[in-house]
C-alpha atoms as an extended CHARMM CRD file, in Angstrom:
* protein
*
       117  EXT
         1         1  UNK       CA             -4.4430000000      -25.5520000000      -37.6790000000  PROA      1               0.0000000000
         2         2  UNK       CA             -3.1660000000      -22.0380000000      -38.5540000000  PROA      2               0.0000000000
         3         3  UNK       CA             -2.0200000000      -18.9220000000      -36.3900000000  PROA      3               0.0000000000
         4         4  UNK       CA             -5.5930000000      -17.1450000000      -36.5400000000  PROA      4               0.0000000000
         5         5  UNK       CA             -7.2280000000      -20.3200000000      -35.5370000000  PROA      5               0.0000000000
         6         6  UNK       CA             -5.2790000000      -20.6410000000      -32.4850000000  PROA      6               0.0000000000
         7         7  UNK       CA             -5.7480000000      -17.1580000000      -31.7000000000  PROA      7               0.0000000000
         8         8  UNK       CA             -9.4610000000      -17.7900000000      -32.0440000000  PROA      8               0.0000000000
         9         9  UNK       CA             -9.3530000000      -20.7600000000      -29.7970000000  PROA      9               0.0000000000
        10        10  UNK       CA             -6.9510000000      -19.1550000000      -27.2970000000  PROA      10              0.0000000000
        11        11  UNK       CA             -9.7020000000      -16.3000000000      -27.0650000000  PROA      11              0.0000000000
        12        12  UNK       CA            -12.4050000000      -18.3800000000      -26.6790000000  PROA      12              0.0000000000
        13        13  UNK       CA            -10.7200000000      -20.5170000000      -23.8280000000  PROA      13              0.0000000000
        14        14  UNK       CA             -9.6450000000      -17.4000000000      -22.0940000000  PROA      14              0.0000000000
        15        15  UNK       CA            -13.1750000000      -15.8870000000      -22.1890000000  PROA      15              0.0000000000
        16        16  UNK       CA            -14.4820000000      -19.4350000000      -20.8970000000  PROA      16              0.0000000000
        17        17  UNK       CA            -12.1610000000      -19.3950000000      -18.0610000000  PROA      17              0.0000000000
        18        18  UNK       CA            -13.2100000000      -16.1220000000      -17.1060000000  PROA      18              0.0000000000
        19        19  UNK       CA            -16.8270000000      -17.0910000000      -17.0360000000  PROA      19              0.0000000000
        20        20  UNK       CA            -16.1650000000      -20.2830000000      -14.9910000000  PROA      20              0.0000000000
        21        21  UNK       CA            -14.0160000000      -18.3240000000      -12.6750000000  PROA      21              0.0000000000
        22        22  UNK       CA            -16.7160000000      -15.6940000000      -12.1940000000  PROA      22              0.0000000000
        23        23  UNK       CA            -19.3130000000      -18.5770000000      -11.5790000000  PROA      23              0.0000000000
        24        24  UNK       CA            -16.9270000000      -20.3400000000       -9.0340000000  PROA      24              0.0000000000
        25        25  UNK       CA            -16.6700000000      -17.2820000000       -7.2240000000  PROA      25              0.0000000000
        26        26  UNK       CA            -20.6490000000      -16.7700000000       -6.9140000000  PROA      26              0.0000000000
        27        27  UNK       CA            -20.8650000000      -20.6790000000       -5.6430000000  PROA      27              0.0000000000
        28        28  UNK       CA            -17.9520000000      -20.3310000000       -3.1360000000  PROA      28              0.0000000000
        29        29  UNK       CA            -19.6700000000      -17.0150000000       -1.9070000000  PROA      29              0.0000000000
        30        30  UNK       CA            -23.0520000000      -18.8320000000       -1.4350000000  PROA      30              0.0000000000
        31        31  UNK       CA            -21.6610000000      -22.0670000000       -0.2040000000  PROA      31              0.0000000000
        32        32  UNK       CA            -19.6280000000      -20.0940000000        2.7240000000  PROA      32              0.0000000000
        33        33  UNK       CA            -22.4600000000      -17.9820000000        3.4990000000  PROA      33              0.0000000000
        34        34  UNK       CA            -24.6610000000      -21.0600000000        4.0390000000  PROA      34              0.0000000000
        35        35  UNK       CA            -21.8410000000      -22.8290000000        5.7250000000  PROA      35              0.0000000000
        36        36  UNK       CA            -21.8790000000      -19.7950000000        8.4000000000  PROA      36              0.0000000000
        37        37  UNK       CA            -25.6040000000      -19.5520000000        8.8090000000  PROA      37              0.0000000000
        38        38  UNK       CA            -25.8320000000      -22.9370000000        9.6310000000  PROA      38              0.0000000000
        39        39  UNK       CA            -22.5300000000      -23.1500000000       11.7310000000  PROA      39              0.0000000000
        40        40  UNK       CA            -21.3790000000      -26.2240000000        9.4910000000  PROA      40              0.0000000000
        41        41  UNK       CA            -17.5540000000      -26.7710000000        8.8470000000  PROA      41              0.0000000000
        42        42  UNK       CA            -17.8600000000      -30.0260000000        7.0900000000  PROA      42              0.0000000000
        43        43  UNK       CA            -20.5210000000      -31.0210000000        4.2970000000  PROA      43              0.0000000000
        44        44  UNK       CA            -20.4200000000      -34.3700000000        2.4370000000  PROA      44              0.0000000000
        45        45  UNK       CA            -22.9480000000      -34.7930000000       -0.0970000000  PROA      45              0.0000000000
        46        46  UNK       CA            -22.5390000000      -38.0880000000       -2.2470000000  PROA      46              0.0000000000
        47        47  UNK       CA            -18.8130000000      -38.4630000000       -2.6010000000  PROA      47              0.0000000000
        48        48  UNK       CA            -18.0190000000      -34.6790000000       -2.2740000000  PROA      48              0.0000000000
        49        49  UNK       CA            -16.8610000000      -33.4400000000        0.6830000000  PROA      49              0.0000000000
        50        50  UNK       CA            -16.7100000000      -29.7090000000        1.3300000000  PROA      50              0.0000000000
        51        51  UNK       CA            -14.7140000000      -28.1060000000        4.2960000000  PROA      51              0.0000000000
        52        52  UNK       CA            -14.5710000000      -24.7970000000        5.7040000000  PROA      52              0.0000000000
        53        53  UNK       CA            -11.4500000000      -23.7390000000        7.2130000000  PROA      53              0.0000000000
        54        54  UNK       CA            -11.1190000000      -20.4300000000        9.2460000000  PROA      54              0.0000000000
        55        55  UNK       CA             -8.0350000000      -18.7700000000        8.3470000000  PROA      55              0.0000000000
        56        56  UNK       CA             -6.7730000000      -15.6050000000       10.2270000000  PROA      56              0.0000000000
        57        57  UNK       CA             -5.3870000000      -13.1910000000        7.5620000000  PROA      57              0.0000000000
        58        58  UNK       CA             -2.6650000000      -10.5190000000        8.3660000000  PROA      58              0.0000000000
        59        59  UNK       CA             -3.5500000000       -7.1680000000        6.6320000000  PROA      59              0.0000000000
        60        60  UNK       CA             -0.0360000000       -5.2790000000        6.7420000000  PROA      60              0.0000000000
        61        61  UNK       CA              0.0720000000       -1.5930000000        7.2380000000  PROA      61              0.0000000000
        62        62  UNK       CA              2.7560000000       -0.3000000000        5.3380000000  PROA      62              0.0000000000
        63        63  UNK       CA              2.5310000000        3.0790000000        7.4240000000  PROA      63              0.0000000000
        64        64  UNK       CA              3.4560000000        1.1460000000       10.2040000000  PROA      64              0.0000000000
        65        65  UNK       CA              5.5050000000       -1.6370000000        9.1790000000  PROA      65              0.0000000000
        66        66  UNK       CA              7.9170000000       -0.0370000000        7.0580000000  PROA      66              0.0000000000
        67        67  UNK       CA              9.6740000000        2.5860000000        9.5060000000  PROA      67              0.0000000000
        68        68  UNK       CA             10.0650000000       -0.4960000000       11.8320000000  PROA      68              0.0000000000
        69        69  UNK       CA             11.8140000000       -2.6690000000        9.4670000000  PROA      69              0.0000000000
        70        70  UNK       CA             13.9000000000        0.2390000000        8.2610000000  PROA      70              0.0000000000
        71        71  UNK       CA             15.0220000000        0.5570000000       11.8570000000  PROA      71              0.0000000000
        72        72  UNK       CA             16.2300000000       -3.3190000000       11.5380000000  PROA      72              0.0000000000
        73        73  UNK       CA             17.5570000000       -2.9110000000        8.3360000000  PROA      73              0.0000000000
        74        74  UNK       CA             15.0460000000       -5.3210000000        6.7900000000  PROA      74              0.0000000000
        75        75  UNK       CA             13.2150000000       -3.0260000000        4.4890000000  PROA      75              0.0000000000
        76        76  UNK       CA             15.7340000000       -3.8940000000        1.4230000000  PROA      76              0.0000000000
        77        77  UNK       CA             14.6660000000       -7.7600000000        1.9630000000  PROA      77              0.0000000000
        78        78  UNK       CA             11.0680000000       -7.0930000000        1.7800000000  PROA      78              0.0000000000
        79        79  UNK       CA             10.6340000000       -3.9700000000       -0.5630000000  PROA      79              0.0000000000
        80        80  UNK       CA              7.3080000000       -4.0100000000       -0.2250000000  PROA      80              0.0000000000
        81        81  UNK       CA              4.7220000000       -5.5500000000        2.1610000000  PROA      81              0.0000000000
        82        82  UNK       CA              4.8090000000       -9.2370000000        0.9970000000  PROA      82              0.0000000000
        83        83  UNK       CA              3.1180000000      -11.7700000000        3.1330000000  PROA      83              0.0000000000
        84        84  UNK       CA              5.0630000000      -14.5950000000        1.9270000000  PROA      84              0.0000000000
        85        85  UNK       CA              8.3670000000      -12.8270000000        2.7810000000  PROA      85              0.0000000000
        86        86  UNK       CA              7.1170000000      -11.5620000000        6.2340000000  PROA      86              0.0000000000
        87        87  UNK       CA              6.1580000000      -14.7390000000        7.0280000000  PROA      87              0.0000000000
        88        88  UNK       CA              9.6810000000      -16.4350000000        5.9730000000  PROA      88              0.0000000000
        89        89  UNK       CA             11.4460000000      -13.8680000000        8.1830000000  PROA      89              0.0000000000
        90        90  UNK       CA              9.0540000000      -15.0120000000       10.9710000000  PROA      90              0.0000000000
        91        91  UNK       CA              9.7310000000      -18.4850000000       10.3230000000  PROA      91              0.0000000000
        92        92  UNK       CA             13.6680000000      -17.8310000000       10.2800000000  PROA      92              0.0000000000
        93        93  UNK       CA             13.3900000000      -16.1520000000       13.5700000000  PROA      93              0.0000000000
        94        94  UNK       CA             14.6250000000      -13.0240000000       12.4720000000  PROA      94              0.0000000000
        95        95  UNK       CA             11.3340000000      -11.3910000000       13.1870000000  PROA      95              0.0000000000
        96        96  UNK       CA              8.7630000000      -12.3760000000       15.5650000000  PROA      96              0.0000000000
        97        97  UNK       CA              5.0880000000      -12.2320000000       15.9540000000  PROA      97              0.0000000000
        98        98  UNK       CA              5.2230000000      -10.0680000000       19.0550000000  PROA      98              0.0000000000
        99        99  UNK       CA              7.6210000000       -7.3830000000       17.9190000000  PROA      99              0.0000000000
       100       100  UNK       CA              5.3420000000       -7.1670000000       14.6550000000  PROA      100             0.0000000000
       101       101  UNK       CA              2.0420000000       -6.6740000000       16.7700000000  PROA      101             0.0000000000
       102       102  UNK       CA              0.4000000000       -3.1490000000       15.7790000000  PROA      102             0.0000000000
       103       103  UNK       CA              1.6160000000       -3.2020000000       12.2470000000  PROA      103             0.0000000000
       104       104  UNK       CA             -0.9520000000       -5.3790000000       10.9180000000  PROA      104             0.0000000000
       105       105  UNK       CA             -4.6510000000       -5.7880000000       11.6990000000  PROA      105             0.0000000000
       106       106  UNK       CA             -6.1870000000       -9.3620000000       11.5480000000  PROA      106             0.0000000000
       107       107  UNK       CA             -9.0590000000      -10.4670000000        9.2620000000  PROA      107             0.0000000000
       108       108  UNK       CA            -11.1490000000      -13.6170000000        9.6510000000  PROA      108             0.0000000000
       109       109  UNK       CA            -11.5080000000      -15.1700000000        6.3110000000  PROA      109             0.0000000000
       110       110  UNK       CA            -12.8720000000      -18.4890000000        5.1370000000  PROA      110             0.0000000000
       111       111  UNK       CA            -11.1220000000      -20.9850000000        2.7940000000  PROA      111             0.0000000000
       112       112  UNK       CA            -12.9760000000      -23.9800000000        1.0940000000  PROA      112             0.0000000000
       113       113  UNK       CA            -11.4110000000      -27.6250000000        0.4660000000  PROA      113             0.0000000000
       114       114  UNK       CA            -13.0350000000      -29.5270000000       -1.4880000000  PROA      114             0.0000000000
       115       115  UNK       CA            -12.2820000000      -33.3680000000       -2.1540000000  PROA      115             0.0000000000
       116       116  UNK       CA            -14.1560000000      -36.6930000000       -3.1270000000  PROA      116             0.0000000000
       117       117  UNK       CA            -14.0720000000      -39.0100000000       -0.5460000000  PROA      117             0.0000000000
């Protein structure tokens, strides 16, 4: 297989992945909407089980958060509003959820977990 064939196959795969990801998102949205309408959290069809899990998602507001972190000399660690870094600082006890109240909004999102049973 020469380089041209490899590049063409790679392009085919990238295109296929893009199509599959778009379709997956369409199906995910339809499943979540149906589960929400019917107030179902777990659905089993054959040997496939889908669980809808509620997740509180923090939407960090940089205009509120940055001044606070600068005052605590933590902005150099964070450098930008990075959810993982902020979570680690909370987990280590350097910051607390209570002191950060008001620097983020909370949005409820749902994740889907699919398993074979």
